[in-house]
N, C-alpha and C positions, 0 to 999 in steps of 0.2 A: 504494500500500500504506500502510495506516495504522500509525502508530507508537504509538498509545495502547493501553494494556493493557486488554483487555476484562474487565469485572468478572466474577468467579466467582460464579455463582448456585447456591445449594443449595435443596433442597426441605425444607419443614417441615410436619408435620402438627399442626394445632391440634385438640385434643379438647375439646369443650364438655360440661360436667357440670351436671346439675341440671334438673329439670323443674317447671314451673309452667304452669297454663293460660295460653296466650298472650293478651295484651291487645292492642288496636289500637296502643297506644303502643310496646309491646315489638316488635310486628311491624314498625312503622315504623323503629324503631331498628336492627333486624336488616337491613332493606332498605337503609338508609343505609350501614351498615357494609359490607355485601356490595358495594355500588356503589363504595365508597371503595377497595376492594382488588381490584376486577375485573381490573386489569392484572397482578396478581400471582397470581391464583387459577388453580391447575392443575385442581382437582377439589373438589367439596363435596357433602355429603349430610346427611340427618338420620335419626334413629331414632325411631320413634313406636310402640313396643310390639313384641310378638313377639320378645322377647330371651330367650336361655338362656345359662347358664354351664355348661360341661362341665369336670369335674375328675376326679381319681382316685376321689373319693367319690360320683360320679354326676353327673346332670344336674338342674338346677333352673331353673324359670322365674324371670325377673328382672322385678320390678315397675318402673314408671316412678316415679322419685322424685328427691330431691336428690343421690343418689349415682350416678344413671344417666348413662351417656354418651348424650347426646341429639343430637350432631351432630359432624361433622368438616369441616375445610377444609384442603386442601393448598395451600400458598403457596410462592412463590419469594422468597428473601431471601438476602442476602450472608452473614449470620451468625445465630447463635442470639439475640444481643442485638437485632438488627434485627427478627427474627421476634417476639420478646417485645414490642417496642414496638408492632408492628402488632396483636398480640393484646390489648394493654392497652386498646385502643379498642373491643374487642368487647363488646356488651351481654350478656355471659354471665349465667347465673342463679346458679350456685353457684361454679363455678371454671372455669378453662381451663388445659389443659396443652399444652406445646409440645415436640415431638420432632423432631429432625433425621431425615429419611428417607434411608436409604442404599440404593443400587442402583436398579433400575428405569430407566425411560426418562426 
C-alpha cells in the first residue's frame, strides 16, 4: 500500500474566443499546443458557424467574429492557477477563458 497522497485533479474548460481565417502557421501552432496537452485533455471541439443565441427577447443568428466562441478544450489540472498556465501557451486569436467544471464524470 502506498503512503503518498494522490494528487487531486479537477477539470477545467478553456473557451477560445475570436475568429480569423486560419493560416498554415496558426494551424501548426494549434497542433503543437494540442500535442503538448494531450495527456491532460479530456475533450475538445471547435465551432465553425451555425450558432444562435436564445434569450427572452428571441433568437438571433451569431456571426463568426472576434467575439465568437470558436472552440473549447476540457483539461485536467490541480488548480485554476495551473489551468491558467496551460492556457497561456494556447495560440488563441482574441482571448481564452478558463472555468472550473463541476460535476460530471
